[in-house]
Steps between C-alpha positions, in 0.01 A plus 500: 500500500612254779747213467214254529323646205830511300563134577144407406530686171836332419357160576190576286729620215700176519188295490361695202834462321512127577140457366584695183812298457311168515228634275764596239652153517162335470412714195839422343441129539154528354638688211772230435252220525269668251799546273579132489128418464486737193820334359335168539196618307733563204611136514134401529416683172785336309439152638137516407609599151720202490225270620273630238756427220563143609161338400547661148848359483385151591200526267727591208736214586215243538465438125869425469569324825223241492722240648619730777171547673652435834735794479219732380284397792783547741547855378127586545501340838806687610359823365179451694690426820720812449198714423325377832825563695515852348143571610597405871826709480317794354266509791790552735843546353647511850383158581815280496302174447304629210831636350670166541197335330536739208877446471443119488216521244701735275805261521276210392347708224837602371618131492193390300534788255862398455394151414245645248755718330744202485228305317423789271863489380441140381213603277616735216154568373380613838821694552426687168139561578431871501254497787749293710779739422293805600362335823859391589636853443216651717577237777871584488425879523265430787761290678745795471235731649438252788874502578510882511188515717639229725820701555297810585292301745803345660659845539182635662482191741877550588430866597190409692675207694804714578283782636306269716808329646699811602478656842276669612277403203501137618313608816213653298509215249452242771238703677285528190576156343699623200616144391794429279428496126645221283709563191379359172804278418553226251737255660634289209750646260309365196188664614646847556510555131198559286430204277700529181275481187666488153336446169 
């Protein structure tokens, strides 16, 4: 075998190694992107459960809060906006704009739910209502599950974002448009905690 053939084989081996290396990076990025999408699906399940509980909660409160119709309507409106934002974010959890919309809608919903629960405190009969107590407990449990799911999602997003930013992964990420994923963060301290419900 001549030196020309040896050089050609070495060059070919280097090219094959480089291709396999880039394929491995690409596959790793796909795996990490799928992991954070799956983690978001867990948030989706819990938020849909939350959205399903809210109309029942409002319906139970209606009889007691006849003079507080504005708050009840605000809760339903915020719930519908959050549900719509959730649908957009579910379609593409990596879309930063959709995630920002969901974060804003969830913040608004948490605020209106806080107002509702503050009102419930002022109505002892409603506070003692068995159905209201059960729905409030289910909502609190769901809020806790959302928090755990959000943490898992944020961990998966962090791993994905880190993998796409390090060298040489960033070359492959830029070549194949692996965009940065957005964390699901609640900004205000009061909103970081699940609504407190006590009966």
